[in-house]
mmCIF file of the C-alpha atoms, coordinates in Angstrom:
data_MODEL
# 
_entry.id   MODEL 
# 
loop_
_atom_site.group_PDB 
_atom_site.id 
_atom_site.type_symbol 
_atom_site.label_atom_id 
_atom_site.label_alt_id 
_atom_site.label_comp_id 
_atom_site.label_asym_id 
_atom_site.label_entity_id 
_atom_site.label_seq_id 
_atom_site.pdbx_PDB_ins_code 
_atom_site.Cartn_x 
_atom_site.Cartn_y 
_atom_site.Cartn_z 
_atom_site.occupancy 
_atom_site.B_iso_or_equiv 
_atom_site.pdbx_formal_charge 
_atom_site.auth_seq_id 
_atom_site.auth_comp_id 
_atom_site.auth_asym_id 
_atom_site.auth_atom_id 
_atom_site.pdbx_PDB_model_num 
ATOM 1  C CA . MET A 1 1  ? -26.891 18.729 24.226 1.00 0.00 ? 1  MET A CA 1 
ATOM 2  C CA . PRO A 1 2  ? -26.253 20.953 20.666 1.00 0.00 ? 2  PRO A CA 1 
ATOM 3  C CA . PHE A 1 3  ? -25.931 19.437 17.014 1.00 0.00 ? 3  PHE A CA 1 
ATOM 4  C CA . THR A 1 4  ? -25.514 20.159 13.679 1.00 0.00 ? 4  THR A CA 1 
ATOM 5  C CA . ALA A 1 5  ? -27.648 18.326 10.702 1.00 0.00 ? 5  ALA A CA 1 
ATOM 6  C CA . TYR A 1 6  ? -26.956 18.473 7.321  1.00 0.00 ? 6  TYR A CA 1 
ATOM 7  C CA . ASN A 1 7  ? -28.881 17.659 4.299  1.00 0.00 ? 7  ASN A CA 1 
ATOM 8  C CA . VAL A 1 8  ? -26.607 15.314 1.714  1.00 0.00 ? 8  VAL A CA 1 
ATOM 9  C CA . ASP A 1 9  ? -29.490 16.347 -0.868 1.00 0.00 ? 9  ASP A CA 1 
ATOM 10 C CA . GLU A 1 10 ? -29.110 20.255 -0.486 1.00 0.00 ? 10 GLU A CA 1 
ATOM 11 C CA . ASP A 1 11 ? -25.872 21.024 0.708  1.00 0.00 ? 11 ASP A CA 1 
ATOM 12 C CA . ASP A 1 12 ? -23.475 19.686 -1.998 1.00 0.00 ? 12 ASP A CA 1 
ATOM 13 C CA . ARG A 1 13 ? -20.692 20.074 0.319  1.00 0.00 ? 13 ARG A CA 1 
ATOM 14 C CA . ALA A 1 14 ? -21.868 17.930 3.493  1.00 0.00 ? 14 ALA A CA 1 
ATOM 15 C CA . TYR A 1 15 ? -22.250 15.669 0.698  1.00 0.00 ? 15 TYR A CA 1 
ATOM 16 C CA . ASP A 1 16 ? -18.530 16.111 -0.304 1.00 0.00 ? 16 ASP A CA 1 
ATOM 17 C CA . ASP A 1 17 ? -17.739 15.836 3.713  1.00 0.00 ? 17 ASP A CA 1 
ATOM 18 C CA . LEU A 1 18 ? -19.939 12.423 3.789  1.00 0.00 ? 18 LEU A CA 1 
ATOM 19 C CA . ILE A 1 19 ? -17.796 11.079 1.247  1.00 0.00 ? 19 ILE A CA 1 
ATOM 20 C CA . ALA A 1 20 ? -14.535 12.681 2.184  1.00 0.00 ? 20 ALA A CA 1 
ATOM 21 C CA . ARG A 1 21 ? -15.334 10.502 5.770  1.00 0.00 ? 21 ARG A CA 1 
ATOM 22 C CA . GLY A 1 22 ? -15.498 6.912  3.625  1.00 0.00 ? 22 GLY A CA 1 
ATOM 23 C CA . TRP A 1 23 ? -19.381 7.319  4.038  1.00 0.00 ? 23 TRP A CA 1 
ATOM 24 C CA . ARG A 1 24 ? -21.569 6.637  1.329  1.00 0.00 ? 24 ARG A CA 1 
ATOM 25 C CA . THR A 1 25 ? -24.933 5.468  2.847  1.00 0.00 ? 25 THR A CA 1 
ATOM 26 C CA . VAL A 1 26 ? -26.742 7.804  4.968  1.00 0.00 ? 26 VAL A CA 1 
ATOM 27 C CA . PRO A 1 27 ? -28.169 8.198  8.170  1.00 0.00 ? 27 PRO A CA 1 
ATOM 28 C CA . VAL A 1 28 ? -24.350 8.758  9.670  1.00 0.00 ? 28 VAL A CA 1 
ATOM 29 C CA . THR A 1 29 ? -24.223 9.966  12.880 1.00 0.00 ? 29 THR A CA 1 
ATOM 30 C CA . ILE A 1 30 ? -20.960 12.183 14.397 1.00 0.00 ? 30 ILE A CA 1 
ATOM 31 C CA . ILE A 1 31 ? -20.089 12.413 18.086 1.00 0.00 ? 31 ILE A CA 1 
ATOM 32 C CA . GLY A 1 32 ? -17.036 13.682 19.035 1.00 0.00 ? 32 GLY A CA 1 
ATOM 33 C CA . ASP A 1 33 ? -14.606 10.967 17.030 1.00 0.00 ? 33 ASP A CA 1 
ATOM 34 C CA . ASN A 1 34 ? -16.791 8.322  16.585 1.00 0.00 ? 34 ASN A CA 1 
ATOM 35 C CA . ALA A 1 35 ? -18.933 7.497  13.561 1.00 0.00 ? 35 ALA A CA 1 
ATOM 36 C CA . ILE A 1 36 ? -22.220 5.770  13.596 1.00 0.00 ? 36 ILE A CA 1 
ATOM 37 C CA . LYS A 1 37 ? -24.141 4.546  10.001 1.00 0.00 ? 37 LYS A CA 1 
ATOM 38 C CA . GLY A 1 38 ? -28.002 3.709  10.588 1.00 0.00 ? 38 GLY A CA 1 
ATOM 39 C CA . PHE A 1 39 ? -29.802 4.266  13.493 1.00 0.00 ? 39 PHE A CA 1 
ATOM 40 C CA . ASP A 1 40 ? -27.647 1.928  15.885 1.00 0.00 ? 40 ASP A CA 1 
ATOM 41 C CA . GLU A 1 41 ? -29.638 2.917  18.777 1.00 0.00 ? 41 GLU A CA 1 
ATOM 42 C CA . ARG A 1 42 ? -26.409 1.126  21.616 1.00 0.00 ? 42 ARG A CA 1 
ATOM 43 C CA . ALA A 1 43 ? -24.141 2.391  19.283 1.00 0.00 ? 43 ALA A CA 1 
ATOM 44 C CA . LEU A 1 44 ? -25.316 6.548  19.408 1.00 0.00 ? 44 LEU A CA 1 
ATOM 45 C CA . MET A 1 45 ? -26.254 5.377  23.157 1.00 0.00 ? 45 MET A CA 1 
ATOM 46 C CA . ALA A 1 46 ? -22.462 4.218  23.680 1.00 0.00 ? 46 ALA A CA 1 
ATOM 47 C CA . ALA A 1 47 ? -20.952 7.180  21.727 1.00 0.00 ? 47 ALA A CA 1 
ATOM 48 C CA . ILE A 1 48 ? -22.745 10.030 23.414 1.00 0.00 ? 48 ILE A CA 1 
ATOM 49 C CA . ALA A 1 49 ? -22.088 8.514  26.820 1.00 0.00 ? 49 ALA A CA 1 
ATOM 50 C CA . ASP A 1 50 ? -17.991 8.540  25.476 1.00 0.00 ? 50 ASP A CA 1 
ATOM 51 C CA . TRP A 1 51 ? -18.527 12.330 24.391 1.00 0.00 ? 51 TRP A CA 1 
ATOM 52 C CA . ARG A 1 52 ? -19.884 13.354 28.459 1.00 0.00 ? 52 ARG A CA 1 
ATOM 53 C CA . ALA A 1 53 ? -17.221 11.749 29.953 1.00 0.00 ? 53 ALA A CA 1 
ATOM 54 C CA . ARG A 1 54 ? -14.361 13.352 28.103 1.00 0.00 ? 54 ARG A CA 1 
ATOM 55 C CA . PRO A 1 55 ? -13.010 16.396 29.843 1.00 0.00 ? 55 PRO A CA 1 
# 
């Protein structure tokens, strides 16, 4: 599955996007419409399954 990683410490645009989404902490993983804060394996797997199930 392709992905894009952003480093908010080095990329001001990525940091601004993070803040605009209402997040103030990292990591944040965005999969489709789902945003998962921190490492939450159950939430990550559910978001991936939801994303894969979309037409």
